[in-house]
N, C-alpha and C positions, 0 to 999 in steps of 0.2 A: 649645384654640383659641389663636390668636396673641394675642387680647385678654387671655388668662389667662397670658401668658408669664411675668409676674413670679412667679406662683405655681408654675408648672411648672419655672421655672428654678432652684427650690430643690431640685432632684433631688440625692439623697445616695446614697452607696454604689455608684457606677457601677463595674461590673466586667465583664470579658469574658463573653459568652454564646455558646455554641456554635451556637445557632440562627441567629446572624447572621454567623458567622465566615467564611463563604465568599461573602458578598455584597459589593457595591461599597461601601456605606456602612459606617461603623464602628458596631457594635451593642454593646449591653450590657444588663445588668440593673441596675435602680435602685430606690430607694424613694420613693414619692410618697404623702403623706398616710397613712403607716404601712403601705402595701401595696406589694408588689413589682410593678413594671411593666417593660415591655420598651422599650428606647430604640433608635432608629436615627438615627445622626448623619451629616450630610453638610456639607461646607464651603460656605458661601455665596460665599466668595472663594477658590477653589482656589489653592494655591501655584504660583508661576510666572506668574500673571496679574496685570497691573498694574491694580488695582481702585480706586486712589485711597485716601482716608482711610477707616479702618475705622469702622463705625457700631456703637454699642452697642444692646442690645435695647430700651432705653427709647425710642429715636427711630427704631426700625425701623417702617416703614409697609407694610402689606399691600395688594396690589392688589385691585380689586373682584373679579377673576376668582379670585384665591386665596381670598377670603372666601366666594365661592360654593361652591368645592370643599370648603372646611372645613365649611360649613353642611350640605352633602350628606353628608359623612362623619359628622357629628354625628348625623344621622338614621338612619344604618345600624345596624340592630339585628337580629341573627340569630345563632343558636347556633353556626353554622359560619363566622362572620366575626369576626375579632379586633376587639374594641372599640377605637375611636380615642378617646384622651383629650385630646390637645392637642399644641401645638408650643411649644418653648422656644427663644428666641434667646440663645445663650450665648457671650460673648467668651472666647477662650482664647489668651493671649499675643498674637501679631499676627494671629490667625485668628478669624473670626466664624463660628460654627457654628449650624446649625439642628438641633434634636433633636426627632424625632417620638416621641411617647409613646403606647404602646398597651398592650393587655391582656397580662399575663404568661402565658407558656406553660411549665409546669414540666418537660415532657418534651423541650423543644427542637423542632427541625424533624423532618420525616419521616426525613431522612438520619441525624440523630443517633439516632433510635429504631432504625433499621435497624442502625447500628453497635454499639449497646449490647445488642441482642437477637439471639440465634442465629437464630430464625425465628419469624415471626408466623403464627398459624394463619389459616384462611380467614375466620373470623368477624371477626377484627380487620381484616384487609385489606378485606373486603367493607364493613365499617362505615366505614373511612377513605374508600373510593371513593364511597360514598353521601354522606358528609359533604362531600366535594369537589364533587360534582355539585350537591347541594342548595345549598351556599354560592354556587357560581357562578351557578346559576339565579336565586337571589335578587339577586345583584349585577347581573345583566343586566336584571332588572326594576326595579331601583332607579334613582333619578335619575343616579347615577354612570354607569350603562349598561354598564360593562366594567371589567376589572382592568387590562389593558394589558401588564403584564410579570410574569406569574405564573411561578414556578419552584418546584421541590421544596423549596428553602430557605425559601420564603415560605408553606409549609403547615406550621403549627405544631400541636403536640399538647399539650393541657392535661393536668392531673392526672387527669382522668376519661377519658383516652384519646379525647377528641373532637378531630377535626381542625378547625382554624380557619384561614381564609385571612387573611393579614396584608398590610400595606403597600398597601392600595388607593390608587389615584391617586397613588402615591408619586412617580412620574416627573413627573406633571403639577404636583405641588406643588414639586418641585425646579426644574422649568422656570420656574415663576413667581417663585421666591425667589432663585435665583442671578443674579449680574450678567450682563448680556447677553454680555460678552466671554468669560464662562466657560461658556456654555451648550454650545458645541461639545465642550468637554472633558468635561462632565457626560454628554452623549449617548454619547460614545465609551466612557466607563466603564460605562454601563448596557448597551451592546451587548456589551462584553467579558465581563461577568459573568452575562448572561442568554441568550447566543446559543444554547445547546443546547435551550432551551425556546421560543425565539422563532420565529415563522412566517417562512419564507424570503422572503416578499414584503416583510416589514419589514426583514430583514437586507439585502435588495437596495436598500432606500430607496425603494420604489415607493409605499407607502401608510403611513398612521399606524395604530396599533393599533385594532382593532374587535372585534366579538363573534366573528367567525369566526377571527381570530388567537388569541383566547382559547381557542377550541375546540382549536386546534393544541397550545397549552400544556397544556390539560387532558389531551389524549391522551397526551402525554409523561409526565405525572405519574401517570396511570393505569397506564402501562407500568411506571413505577418501583415503584408499590405492588404490582403483580403479582409483579415479579421481585425486589423488595427490593434494588435496585441503581440507581446513577445512569445516566442515558442515555449510551450510547456507552462504557460502562465496559469493554466487551470489545474495543474498537478499539485495538489496540496498534501498528499499522503506520502510523498517521496522527497528525500533530500536531494539537492543538486548532484551530489556524488552518486546516489542511487539512480537518478535519471540518466546520468552518463553511462553507468554500468548497463542499464537496460538498452540504451542506444547501441552500445558496443555489441550486445547480444542479439540485436535485431528485434527486440521485443517492444520497442517504443518509437513512434515518430509523432509529429505534431497532430496528425489526424487520429491517433489511437485513443484520444480522449475527446469528449464532446464539450462544446461550449456554445453559447447562444450565437456568437458571431460566425463560427465556422460552418454552421448549418446553412448559411446563405451561399456558400460556395457551390456552384452547379456541379452535379454528379460527374459530368464529363471531365471537368477540370480537376475535381477531386481525384479521379483515377489517374490523371497525368501527374499530379503532384505526388501521389502515392508511388508511382513508378520512379520518380526522381529520387526516392529514398530507398530504393531496392538495395538489398545487401550485395547483390551481384552488380558491380559497376557497369558491366556491358549491357545490362537490362534497362538502364536509365535512358530516358529520352534525351535527344540533343536539344540545344538551345533553340534551334529552328522549330522543332516539334513543340516545344513549350510555347513559342510565339504563335504557332498556328492554332494551338488549343485556346490560347488567350483571345485571338482574333475571333474564333468561333463563339466564345462567350460574349464578346463585345457586340457582335453582329446579331446574334439570335436570342439573347436572353432578355426577357421582359421584366426580369426581377429587379433590374437596376434602372431601367429607363423606359417609359412608355413610348411605343413607336409613334402614336398619334399626337405626341406632345410636340408642339412647335418649338423652334429655337428660342423665340421670345418667352414662351412659357417656362422653358428650362432656365433661362437667365433670371426671370422673376423669382422662380422657386429658389434658385441658389442665393439670390439677394436677400430673400426672406430669412433663409438660414443664417446668413452672415450678419444680417441686422440683429437677429436675436442674440447671436454670440457677442456682437458689438455692444448691445445694451447691457449684457451681463458684465462685460469688461469695464464699461463706463461706470457702472454702479460700484464695482470694486475700486476703481481708481478714484471715484468721488469720495468713497469712505476713507481711503488712504489720505486724500487731500484734506479732508475735514480733520483727521487725526493729526496731520502735520501742522495744520493751521492752529489747532489747539496748543500744540507744543510751542509754536512761535509766539502765540498770545501769552502763554505762561512765562516765556523768556522775556518778553517785552515788559511784563508787569514786574519782573524782578529788576529791570533797569529804570523804568519810568512809572510814575503813579498811574493807577487804573484809569482815572478820569482823563489824564493826558493821553494814554494809549487809545482810549475810545475816540477822542477828538482826532488823533492822527489817522486812525483807521477810516474815519468818515471823511478824511481829506480836509478837515477844518484846521486852519492855522491856529496854533496855540498862542494866545495873546498873554504877555506878561501881566502879572497881577500884583497889587500892593495889599499886604495883609496888615491890619491895624495892630494886632498883637499876637505873636507866636512865641514859643519857647524853643531855644536851640541848645543842644547839648554837644559838647566835644569830650571825647575820652581818648586818652593815650596811655602808653606804657611808660611809667616814670623811669628815667635813666636808660631807656632803650637805645638812644643814639650812641651812648658810650659803650653799652653792653654788646651791641651788635658787632663792634670791632674786635671782640675777643672770641667770637664763635664762627662756625662755618656757615656759608650761605644756606646749606640744607637745614641747619638748626634754626637759623633766622626765619626761613620760610615756614617752617613748622610752627614756630611761635606765633607768627602773624596769622597763619591759617587758624590756629586755635582761637585767637582773638576775634577774627571774623565770624567763625562759627558761634562763638559765645554771644556776640551781638545779634546775629541773625536769629538764633533760637530763643533769645531772651525777650525780644520785642514782638513776637508773633501775635500775641493776644492784646496788644495795646494799640491805641489810636496814635501811632507815631509813624514817621517815614524816615528810613535811612537814606540820607542824601548822597553820601559818598564816603569812601575810605581811601586815605592816602598814607601809605606806609603803616605805622602803628597807630595812626589817628583816625577815629571814626566820627562822623558828624550825623546827628539824628535831630529831627525837628518834629514838633507837634503843633497843630493849628493850621496846617497847610498840607496839601492843596485844598483839603476840605476844612472849612472853618468849624470850630467846635466850642465857641464861647471862651470861657476861661479854663476849660477842662485840660487844656494843653499843659499847664504847669503841673497838674496832678499826674498826668500820664508820664511826663518826663521824670518827675521825682520818683515815681514807682520804678521806672526803668533804671534810674541811676542807682537806687538801693540794690536792685537785683544784680546789676553789673558788678558792683563792689563785692557782693557776696559770692557771685560766681567766680570772679577773679581770684579772691582769697582761696577758694576751694581748689583752684588750679595752680596755686603758687605764683600768681601774677600780681604785680603792683600797679593797679589801675589808678589813674588820676582823672577826675571828672570836673568839668566846669560848665555852668549854664547861665543863660541870661534871657530875659524876655523883653520884647519890644517890637517895633515896626520892621517889616521885612518885605522885600520884593522878590518875586520868583518867576522863572520862565524857562523855556526850553532853548538850549544853545547848541548849535551844530546841526549838520544835515546827515552826513554819513554815519556818525556816531552821536546821536543826540543825547544831551544830558540835561537833567532838571537841576538848575542851579539857583542858589539863594544869594541875594545881594543886599548890602546895607550895613550900617554901623552895628546893628544887633549881632550880625555874624562875627564881626571883628571883636566885639566886647565878649561874646561867649568864648571865643578862642583865647582872649586874654585871661578870662577866669580860669581856664585850664592851665595855661602856662604859668600863672602865679599861684596855682593851687599846690596841694601836697599829696603825696602818695596815699592811697587807700581812703581818700576823703572826697567829699562833694562840695565844691566851692561855688557860690552863687552871688549874684548882684542884688542890690537893694530892690530893683524892679521885680525880680523873681520872688524875693522874700515877701514883698508886699502882697503879691498875688496869692501866696500860700496862706494868708490869713483866713481865706474862705474855706480852707481845708484843715480842720483842727487835728486830723490824724498825723499831720506833719509838724515838726518843731525845728527851729533853727537856733544856732548860737552865733552871736555877733563876733566877728573876727576883729573888727576895728577898722581904722582908716589905713589904707595901703596905697602906695604909689603904683599906678598901673601904667605900663609902658605905652606911650602915645596918648594917654588920657590924663585928666587931672586926678587928684587923690579921690578915692572912692571908698565908701563904707561897704564892706562885703560880709558874707555870712557863710557858716558851715551848715549843711543839712545834716541833722542828727539821724543816725541809723535806726533809732527807735522812737 
């Protein structure tokens, strides 16, 4: 109720709901007091209309007529009518919206069910038609008197496959709540989204909705349930506007065109449906007459169910149909699962070496290994620690991203593994986790030359250091496992970088000695230098040519 707007306005988790997707209002599923509810939203002040200052929900006042309608809705209680919970007045930016909150329907609308199911058997369809007729008979006996704008989208299916009629008196509520200047626009929207189910006399503007116009809408929905299709779905030569024009002129109804599914409707029931769409409202059958015709079809027609079929045979037949549908859905879900698993594997291989990923997937504990000789490269941006203090965080992030992309794209065809990146420093190794003899020094030197060239083309001053030696490696961590390297070789490689120079490749004697087996590389002795934490070392520069 509007009086409870402050409570209902605390709706959380609003998201799209297919049962409302084809209606004029914006619909969604939400949570209210810990339970799922269905919401239908419409603007009190549609855009494009000058409505003056916007009012909040605290000072919104309901008219006496609106309160009467809401009290009538509160008293509606029937298993085939969606329970009305209340209305929330919710400001949103420069728009003031009214949100109708009603009982949630897990299966969506009739149309949603038809789209998600290959074919419903007669028991289900017969049950839906009985639910529809019983719900409408109750509504016509209630103080509300009629629905007014019933469509297939407003027939919702709950988790127990019970049809529930929703959005009673919705248009009357909207008429009472929207500003006077916006009412014409609201009426036009209602007409546009309900025309196929609306009696022609309403479309022509001759009368307001009444019980006999409800019968017209019920007839269209009964046709939908029989055929499991929307009205006029088979009309392809006419536009929706032309279809509405023909409906107004009495030249078209759902049975005026033929389709495979409507041929199954028994002639007796076809005649009753045709009567429900008569241009003269007084010639239309009552809801009780429609129910009697439906009962006759259910009792006497062998087209839907063999009389000599036992109850167990019927259950087995239905289970066979459902099993086939289930197999199809399982196959679809399995394909989705395989695709998602491949994505996860790809992500894991970007974090951990492929051999490690394989062991982890097999449930094998990754045992730390000692590698006799590997080559480790460190590369950082020379002077970046001082430079970063003079630029914005956005600029610093962009530079670091460029460096990461440069490393990732440069090493793709080499037998190297990028171990980690911390700030502007990247660590790359070769010779692990897969041993490759002495090839690791060649692969790292190729990478180092490429990185210097790439950095120069990007206007970056890259500083590279490398060292070869013994190294231990293993997986550390459980929630966020990392492949880590340990040993003095890692520390020495880092010292080669920190004691190096911009745009040059600095290496230890151990690495220079390994390069003797690869004549395509040459080095220049730098001399003896004091390395922090080490004794004096003779180091070398790797020549770019």
